[in-house]
C-alpha positions as CSV (number, residue, x, y, z in Angstrom):
1,M,71.6,36.2,266.0
2,I,68.0,37.2,265.6
3,S,68.9,40.4,263.8
4,R,71.3,38.6,261.4
5,R,68.5,36.1,260.7
6,I,66.1,38.9,259.9
7,L,68.6,40.5,257.6
8,Q,69.2,37.2,255.8
9,L,65.5,36.7,255.3
10,G,65.0,40.3,254.1
11,G,67.9,39.9,251.6
12,A,66.4,36.7,250.3
13,A,63.0,38.3,249.9
14,A,64.5,41.3,248.1
15,L,66.3,38.9,245.7
16,A,63.1,36.9,245.0
17,L,61.2,40.2,244.4
18,A,63.9,41.4,242.0
19,M,63.8,38.1,240.1
20,S,60.0,38.2,239.8
21,G,60.4,41.7,238.5
22,C,62.7,40.5,235.8
23,A,60.2,37.8,234.8
24,L,57.5,40.5,234.5
25,L,59.7,42.6,232.3
26,K,60.6,39.6,230.0
27,S,60.6,40.5,226.3
28,P,57.5,39.5,224.4
29,S,57.7,36.7,221.8
30,P,58.9,38.1,218.5
31,V,56.2,38.7,215.8
32,Q,57.0,37.6,212.2
33,L,56.2,40.2,209.5
34,Y,54.8,39.1,206.1
35,R,53.6,40.6,202.9
36,F,51.3,39.5,200.1
37,G,50.2,40.4,196.6
38,L,51.8,41.1,193.2
39,P,55.2,42.9,193.5
40,M,55.4,46.5,192.5
41,D,58.3,45.9,190.2
42,A,56.1,44.0,187.8
43,P,57.5,44.2,184.3
44,S,56.0,46.7,181.9
45,A,55.2,45.7,178.3
46,Q,54.1,49.2,177.2
47,G,56.5,49.4,174.2
48,D,56.7,52.4,171.9
49,R,53.0,53.1,171.6
50,P,50.9,54.5,174.5
51,A,48.2,52.3,176.0
52,P,44.8,52.8,174.4
53,L,43.1,53.1,177.7
54,T,43.7,55.2,180.8
55,V,42.1,54.6,184.2
56,S,42.2,56.3,187.5
57,I,42.0,54.0,190.6
58,R,40.4,55.6,193.6
59,N,41.6,54.9,197.1
60,I,40.4,51.4,198.0
61,D,37.8,51.0,200.7
62,F,38.7,48.2,203.2
63,P,37.0,46.7,206.2
64,E,38.2,48.4,209.4
65,A,38.7,45.0,211.1
66,S,41.1,43.7,208.5
67,G,42.6,46.9,207.0
68,D,45.5,47.3,209.4
69,D,48.6,45.0,209.9
70,R,46.8,42.2,211.7
71,L,45.6,38.9,210.2
72,L,41.9,38.4,210.8
73,G,40.5,35.0,211.6
74,V,36.8,34.1,211.6
75,T,35.1,31.1,213.2
76,G,31.4,31.2,212.8
77,V,30.3,34.5,214.5
78,E,33.6,34.8,216.4
79,T,36.6,36.8,215.2
80,A,40.2,36.9,216.5
81,Y,43.5,38.1,215.2
82,I,46.1,35.4,214.4
83,S,48.9,35.6,216.9
84,G,52.6,35.8,216.1
85,A,52.2,37.4,212.7
86,R,51.6,40.9,211.2
87,W,51.6,42.4,207.7
88,V,54.7,44.5,207.0
89,S,52.3,47.3,206.1
90,P,48.6,47.8,206.5
91,A,46.7,45.2,204.5
92,S,44.8,48.0,202.7
93,T,48.2,49.4,201.5
94,L,49.5,46.0,200.3
95,F,46.3,45.3,198.5
96,D,46.4,48.7,196.7
97,D,50.0,48.1,195.7
98,S,49.1,44.6,194.3
99,L,46.2,46.0,192.3
100,K,48.3,48.7,190.7
101,A,51.0,46.0,189.9
102,A,48.3,43.9,188.2
103,F,47.6,46.9,185.9
104,A,51.3,47.5,185.4
105,N,51.6,44.0,184.0
106,R,49.1,45.1,181.3
107,A,50.7,48.4,180.5
108,D,50.4,47.8,176.7
109,R,46.6,47.8,177.1
110,I,45.9,50.2,179.9
111,R,47.7,52.9,181.9
112,V,46.9,53.9,185.5
113,L,46.8,57.6,185.9
114,G,48.7,58.5,189.1
115,R,46.5,60.0,191.8
116,R,48.5,63.2,191.7
117,E,48.7,63.5,187.9
118,P,46.7,66.4,186.5
119,G,43.8,65.8,184.2
120,T,40.6,63.8,184.2
121,P,40.9,60.2,183.1
122,P,38.2,58.7,180.8
123,L,37.7,55.8,183.2
124,V,37.5,55.7,187.0
125,L,37.8,52.5,189.0
126,Q,36.5,52.2,192.5
127,V,37.3,48.9,194.4
128,T,35.6,48.1,197.7
129,V,37.0,45.2,199.6
130,T,34.2,43.6,201.8
131,A,36.0,40.5,203.1
132,F,39.7,39.8,203.7
133,E,39.9,37.0,206.3
134,A,40.8,33.5,207.1
135,R,37.7,31.5,207.8
136,Y,37.7,28.4,210.0
137,A,34.9,25.8,209.8
138,A,35.8,24.8,213.4
139,P,38.4,25.9,216.0
140,G,41.8,24.4,215.0
141,A,40.6,23.5,211.5
142,T,42.6,24.4,208.4
143,P,41.1,27.7,207.2
144,D,40.1,29.1,203.8
145,V,41.2,32.6,203.0
146,V,38.3,34.5,201.5
147,V,38.7,37.8,199.6
148,T,35.7,39.6,198.2
149,A,35.7,42.9,196.4
150,R,33.2,45.0,194.5
151,A,34.6,46.8,191.5
152,Q,32.8,49.7,189.9
153,L,34.0,51.2,186.6
154,R,32.5,54.4,185.2
155,S,33.3,56.6,182.3
156,T,33.7,60.4,182.7
157,P,32.7,63.4,180.5
158,E,36.4,63.5,179.4
159,R,36.3,60.2,177.7
160,Q,37.2,60.0,174.0
161,T,34.4,59.0,171.6
162,G,36.3,58.8,168.4
163,G,39.7,58.4,166.8
164,G,42.4,56.0,167.9
165,G,41.8,54.2,171.1
166,A,38.2,55.1,171.3
167,I,36.4,54.1,174.5
168,R,33.1,52.4,173.8
169,P,31.0,52.8,177.0
170,E,28.5,55.6,176.8
171,Q,29.3,58.8,178.7
172,G,28.4,58.4,182.4
173,R,27.9,54.7,182.1
174,S,28.8,52.7,185.2
175,V,29.3,48.9,185.4
176,E,30.2,46.9,188.4
177,R,30.9,43.3,189.4
178,V,31.6,41.4,192.7
179,F,34.6,39.2,192.8
180,T,35.2,36.5,195.3
181,V,38.2,34.2,195.7
182,T,38.3,31.4,198.2
183,Q,41.8,29.9,198.7
184,P,42.3,27.0,201.0
185,A,45.4,27.1,203.2
186,G,47.5,24.0,203.0
187,E,47.5,23.6,206.8
188,N,46.7,25.5,209.9
189,R,50.0,27.2,210.1
190,V,50.8,30.9,209.8
191,S,53.1,30.5,206.8
192,A,50.4,28.5,205.0
193,I,47.7,31.0,205.8
194,V,49.9,33.8,204.6
195,A,50.6,32.0,201.3
196,A,46.8,31.6,200.9
197,F,46.3,35.4,201.4
198,D,49.0,36.0,198.8
199,T,47.5,33.7,196.2
200,A,44.0,35.0,196.7
201,T,45.1,38.6,196.4
202,R,47.0,38.0,193.3
203,D,44.1,36.1,191.8
204,I,41.4,38.7,192.5
205,N,43.5,41.7,191.4
206,T,44.4,40.0,188.2
207,Q,40.6,39.3,187.6
208,I,39.8,43.0,188.3
209,A,42.4,44.3,185.9
210,D,41.3,42.0,183.1
211,W,37.6,42.8,183.7
212,T,38.4,46.6,183.6
213,I,40.0,46.2,180.2
214,Q,37.2,44.0,178.9
215,S,34.5,46.4,180.2
216,A,36.2,49.4,178.5
217,N,36.3,47.9,175.1
């Protein structure tokens, strides 16, 4: 009787341990993937004539804290990543794609020289993103998405100074401007925050593309 009782207790303990092990190995909650920015299949309006301007876009500098696939949230001096959501690709990659798409939408006025294309373009654009985050005024508040980028445009010795499609800036000239877009999220929900990132990115990259064209003329 005693031995059987011990065996029964031992079996129950083993079952409980097995069940607790299953609980520890439970699958984590799924993470939803999102993207943002202008699509890469933006229509081209280049037409029969080549664009009068050519620019090379250098690799974009991005803050380390927000350049990967996590969504950065900031409350005062505290930072944390928004749970349950990730970008489908690193934020720096999606931002770069969106910037190139903004220029593709203006293919009749400017052409982006591929980074592997030979030759020296007359214009070089360097974009440095300094802020890409959701800012909360207080914990649990509806955040504003803030995107800030510094754009520097310089001409190169290979620029054309006469003839069709002449580029006006003097050789070696460099101009720059800081762009900031603040886009309120509709509510404190991941989908609304992602939509704000999307709108802010489209807005700032459109501004950068238009400023590049204006500065080169």
